[in-house]
C-alpha positions, -999 to 999 in steps of 0.1 A, spaced: -756 -398 -445 -731 -424 -457 -694 -413 -455 -674 -426 -485 -645 -448 -475 -610 -439 -487 -599 -462 -515 -576 -490 -504 -543 -488 -523 -518 -517 -523 -482 -505 -531 -457 -532 -540 -424 -523 -524 -407 -556 -530 -385 -542 -557 -366 -519 -533 -329 -529 -533 -309 -533 -502 -287 -503 -511 -318 -480 -512 -308 -469 -547 -330 -450 -571 -362 -470 -567 -356 -471 -529 -353 -433 -527 -384 -430 -547 -405 -454 -527 -392 -443 -493 -399 -407 -501 -434 -414 -516 -445 -438 -488 -433 -414 -462 -455 -386 -477 -484 -410 -480 -482 -421 -444 -508 -396 -432 -526 -390 -465 -563 -389 -456 -575 -397 -492 -563 -433 -492 -562 -464 -471 -526 -476 -476 -513 -512 -477 -476 -519 -484 -461 -552 -493 -423 -554 -488 -394 -577 -485 -391 -592 -451 -360 -572 -444 -380 -540 -449 -412 -550 -430 -400 -536 -396 -387 -504 -413 -420 -496 -430 -441 -507 -400 -422 -481 -379 -423 -453 -405 -459 -459 -417 -479 -464 -384 -513 -459 -401 -506 -483 -430 -510 -521 -431 -475 -536 -439 -473 -571 -452 -442 -591 -457 -438 -610 -490 -423 -645 -492 -386 -646 -485 -379 -658 -520 -387 -624 -535 -353 -612 -525 -342 -629 -557 -353 -612 -589 -366 -642 -609 -387 -653 -579 -400 -618 -574 -411 -615 -610 -429 -649 -607 -445 -639 -574 -456 -606 -590 -478 -625 -615 -493 -649 -590 -488 -640 -554 -493 -603 -557 -528 -605 -573 -538 -629 -546 -526 -605 -520 -545 -577 -536 -577 -597 -534 -570 -607 -498 -565 -571 -486 -594 -558 -506 -572 -535 -527 -591 -512 -551 -559 -501 -568 -525 -519 -571 -494 -497 -577 -463 -513 -592 -434 -488 -589 -408 -503 -611 -417 -509 -648 -434 -543 -644 -469 -553 -633 -492 -583 -630 -510 -591 -662 -542 -599 -643 -546 -583 -609 -583 -583 -603 -583 -545 -597 -569 -515 -616 -531 -514 -618 -509 -483 -620 -472 -486 -630 -443 -462 -626 -422 -461 -658 -391 -442 -647 -376 -434 -681 -376 -442 -717 -338 -445 -721 -340 -482 -728 -354 -470 -762 -335 -437 -767 -301 -450 -754 -301 -488 -760 -264 -489 -765 -259 -480 -728 -275 -511 -715 -265 -548 -714 -285 -565 -742 -305 -588 -720 -314 -560 -695 -324 -537 -723 -346 -563 -740 -363 -572 -707 -372 -536 -698 -383 -526 -733 -407 -555 -732 -418 -547 -697 -425 -510 -706 -446 -520 -737 -466 -545 -716 -472 -520 -689 -484 -494 -714 -509 -519 -727 -521 -535 -694 -520 -507 -668 -550 -486 -661 -526 -456 -657 -489 -451 -661 -471 -427 -638 -439 -410 -650 -415 -386 -632 -412 -360 -659 -429 -345 -689 -398 -355 -710 -405 -392 -701 -441 -388 -710 -433 -372 -743 -408 -399 -752 -433 -427 -745 -458 -410 -767 -433 -403 -795 -416 -437 -795 -443 -461 -785 -475 -443 -794 -486 -444 -758 -521 -430 -750 -514 -395 -735 -547 -396 -716 -535 -425 -695 -502 -410 -685 -498 -389 -653 -467 -369 -645 -456 -370 -608 -423 -353 -602 -400 -369 -576 -394 -349 -545 -364 -345 -521 -363 -350 -484 -353 -316 -472 -345 -328 -438 -321 -355 -450 -307 -334 -479 -298 -300 -465 -270 -274 -466 -244 -291 -444 -225 -275 -415 -187 -274 -414 -186 -304 -390 -206 -325 -415 -183 -316 -443 -152 -323 -422 -165 -357 -412 -169 -367 -449 -135 -353 -459 -119 -372 -431 -136 -405 -441 -125 -400 -477 -90 -391 -467 -91 -358 -485 -76 -335 -459 -79 -299 -472 -81 -308 -508 -111 -296 -528 -130 -321 -548 -156 -325 -576 -184 -349 -566 -204 -375 -586 -231 -396 -570 -248 -424 -589 -246 -459 -603 -216 -465 -626 -237 -474 -656 -227 -464 -692 -257 -440 -694 -241 -419 -666 -211 -410 -688 -185 -415 -660 -156 -423 -684 -160 -389 -702 -163 -372 -668 -130 -387 -658 -114 -376 -691 -129 -341 -688 -117 -337 -652 -82 -348 -661 -80 -323 -690 -95 -295 -668 -72 -299 -638 -40 -316 -648 -20 -283 -651 -34 -266 -620 -13 -259 -589 -39 -274 -565 -60 -297 -587 -93 -308 -571 -99 -345 -567 -127 -363 -584 -148 -385 -561 -171 -410 -577 -196 -422 -550 -224 -448 -555 -228 -483 -567 -203 -500 -590 -226 -507 -619 -214 -525 -651 -194 -498 -670 -161 -516 -676 -147 -486 -694 -144 -467 -661 -115 -490 -650 -97 -485 -683 -99 -447 -681 -91 -446 -644 -58 -464 -652 -48 -433 -673 -51 -409 -644 -17 -392 -638 -1 -399 -604 -4 -362 -593 -42 -363 -596 -65 -381 -571 -95 -401 -583 -114 -417 -554 -141 -444 -558 -154 -450 -523 -186 -469 -534 -217 -463 -513 -215 -436 -487 -236 -436 -456 -270 -419 -462 -262 -395 -433 -230 -385 -450 -245 -374 -483 -253 -338 -474 -217 -333 -463 -204 -350 -494 -226 -331 -519 -226 -298 -501 -189 -299 -494 -179 -303 -530 -165 -274 -550 -192 -286 -575 -212 -317 -584 -209 -331 -619 -235 -353 -635 -229 -354 -673 -255 -381 -680 -266 -392 -715 -302 -390 -703 -324 -394 -673 -361 -400 -666 -358 -375 -638 -323 -369 -623 -327 -373 -586 -290 -369 -579 -289 -333 -592 -320 -324 -572 -304 -338 -540 -272 -319 -548 -291 -287 -553 -309 -292 -520 -275 -295 -503 -264 -261 -517 -240 -275 -543 -234 -259 -577 -243 -285 -604 -229 -292 -639 -251 -315 -659 -263 -320 -695 -295 -307 -712 -307 -342 -719 -343 -354 -716 -356 -345 -681 -325 -328 -667 -335 -293 -677 -370 -299 -662 -353 -305 -628 -324 -281 -631 -339 -252 -650 -318 -221 -649 -303 -231 -615 -276 -254 -629 -248 -251 -655 -250 -273 -686 -223 -290 -707 -220 -314 -736 -216 -352 -733 -181 -355 -748 -149 -351 -727 -138 -318 -744 -170 -300 -735 -169 -314 -700 -133 -302 -696 -140 -267 -709 -171 -262 -687 -155 -277 -656 -125 -253 -660 -149 -223 -664 -167 -231 -632 -136 -239 -612 -122 -205 -622 -155 -186 -614 -163 -187 -577 -190 -160 -580 -208 -181 -606 -206 -212 -584 -221 -193 -555 -249 -180 -577 -257 -215 -589 -256 -229 -554 -281 -202 -542 -303 -207 -573 -303 -245 -569 -312 -244 -533 -342 -222 -541 -353 -243 -570 -350 -276 -549 -377 -262 -526 -402 -265 -555 -399 -303 -554 -414 -322 -525 -425 -358 -518 -458 -344 -505 -466 -329 -540 -455 -362 -556 -478 -381 -532 -507 -359 -542 -501 -366 -579 -500 -404 -572 -532 -403 -553 -549 -383 -581 -538 -410 -606 -551 -438 -583 -584 -421 -579 -587 -416 -617 -578 -453 -623 -608 -463 -600 -632 -439 -617 -622 -448 -653 -611 -484 -651 -615 -501 -685 
């Protein structure tokens, strides 16, 4: 009897940024869950700075370092079209997975691509012109060329079908997961450590975690927070953690914050400090204009934090009834922040519901969905 060999899948991890932002969280979580997956033979190509990390965390996978030049985006995109197909041939890949919108036009084997969201089409005003143009073109190309497209939510799938007439039979939904060991309900010591590092003392705070891009709606969050807390005896601070992004309006609005209110912008926090930061907040606010998934609200829920977000695109798929919703304008944000700040029982109920709902999302389930898509791409390659 002949035993079928598990298909060899090459995952391109060269797009992971040094700060382990959104695509880094996605790939680290996915690859970790794939490490012992018996249904595939895994090969990972990474930047040289990540080779040791992946070799350590993926002991049963083959880890290959890409040329040093791929650390620069133009060189990486060029290598993707030439060097990556050659590598796929050298390692005998039966499927090549490109995890960040773009893919080789000719790979010599079926290609699957993750398209994280359709907001480049639905919210074009929130992107720099050149960036928006590039990713809109990349998404259209991937929809044409890839054997299958993987998306993190039904909302993203539906938008691709509605806006671009994408073939629904070639789109697979694979929800993101959350690392429940890394993102957990923090103890008092974890909370205190973060508060000390931020210089908050005993002051309560509202937390935001994410890149400072126009789509994240941070200026209206600042305006809404100012209106909601300016007349309170002990107003909570607003802490905007994460990358700086390219939203220049944030600086202009931040300059309007009254002296008696505290707006903190600490930049990136240590990964180990995120549970204490999210779980130690009086609430986490994420009033985004639209997301392909909304990983920050899932991570906040997993840390036992009450969450206020918007009912835009995929966010209700992630939050369900376990989060509170608000509008995108500053007046709605102010009103709903004030309601939650004055209602501790409601915040406690949201925290408990969010913690329960977060358990429904795992990287193991996401890995299973990816493997199913890869197996389908082999069976039905065009």
